[in-house]
C-alpha positions in Angstrom: 33.9 30.3 10.3 30.5 30.6 11.7 29.1 31.4 7.4 30.5 28.1 6.5 29.1 26.2 8.9 25.8 28.0 8.9 25.8 27.5 5.3 26.8 23.6 5.3 23.8 23.6 7.6 20.9 24.7 5.1 22.6 22.3 2.5 22.4 19.4 4.9 18.9 20.2 6.0 17.3 20.8 2.9 19.1 17.7 1.3 17.2 15.8 4.8 13.8 16.9 3.6 13.8 16.1 -0.1 15.1 12.5 1.5 11.9 12.9 3.8 9.2 14.2 0.6 10.5 11.3 -2.0 10.6 8.0 -0.1 9.9 5.3 -2.8 6.3 3.4 -3.1 6.3 0.0 -1.4 4.3 -3.3 -3.6 2.4 -5.3 -2.1 0.4 -7.8 -4.0 -1.6 -10.2 -2.9 -5.5 -12.3 -3.7 -8.7 -10.0 -2.4 -11.2 -12.1 -1.0 -14.5 -9.8 -2.2 -17.0 -9.2 0.6 -20.4 -10.4 -0.6 -23.9 -9.2 -0.1 -23.1 -5.9 1.1 -24.2 -3.0 -0.9 -22.2 0.4 1.5 -18.6 1.6 2.0 -16.0 -1.3 2.3 -12.7 -1.1 3.0 -9.6 -3.2 2.1 -7.1 -4.9 5.1 -4.2 -7.4 5.2 -5.7 -10.8 6.8 -2.1 -13.0 6.5 1.3 -12.4 5.7 2.8 -14.8 3.1 6.5 -16.1 2.8 8.1 -14.2 -0.5 7.6 -15.2 -4.1 9.7 -12.5 -5.7 12.1 -9.9 -4.4 9.8 -7.0 -6.6 6.8 -7.2 -3.2 5.6 -8.3 -0.1 3.0 -10.8 -0.8 -0.3 -11.6 1.1 -3.4 -11.9 1.5 -6.7 -9.6 1.8 -10.3 -9.0 2.2 -13.2 -6.5 1.9 -14.8 -5.7 4.8 -17.9 -3.3 5.4 -16.9 0.6 6.5 -14.6 3.0 5.9 -11.7 2.4 7.3 -10.2 2.6 10.1 -6.8 3.9 10.6 -5.0 6.0 7.8 -1.9 4.7 5.6 1.0 4.5 7.3 3.6 4.6 5.1 3.6 4.3 1.0 2.5 1.8 -0.1 0.7 0.7 -3.6 -1.7 -2.9 -3.3 -2.4 -4.7 -6.4 -5.7 -6.8 -5.4 -6.2 -9.8 -7.7 -9.4 -11.4 -8.0 -11.1 -14.0 -9.7 -10.0 -17.4 -10.2 -11.9 -20.6 -8.8 -13.6 -19.6 -5.9 -14.8 -16.2 -7.3 -17.8 -16.4 -9.5 -18.3 -13.1 -10.2 -15.9 -13.2 -13.3 -16.4 -9.6 -14.6 -14.9 -7.6 -12.0 -11.2 -7.0 -12.5 -8.2 -6.5 -10.5 -7.7 -2.9 -9.1 -5.2 -0.7 -7.3 -5.5 1.4 -4.5 -2.5 3.4 -4.0 
């Protein structure tokens, strides 16, 4: 009986470890406001959370900030940033993806 319990606990622990390592990515979409006139290191922060537009991910507004990122990402997130449009005068900069 003891062997069966130990075996079952081992399988459960292994399954829990697999679940923790295979967490799915979350998707965050939004427009990126560029930091103009700054040539040093920069990072991207969320400045506003928008109402949901579709079920594929969270909609936000991003903004570039000077310096390195102050904190590491807390979860597995893919940020899809669109750059361009009426308020962007740099038409040659492509959209960026940050994982």
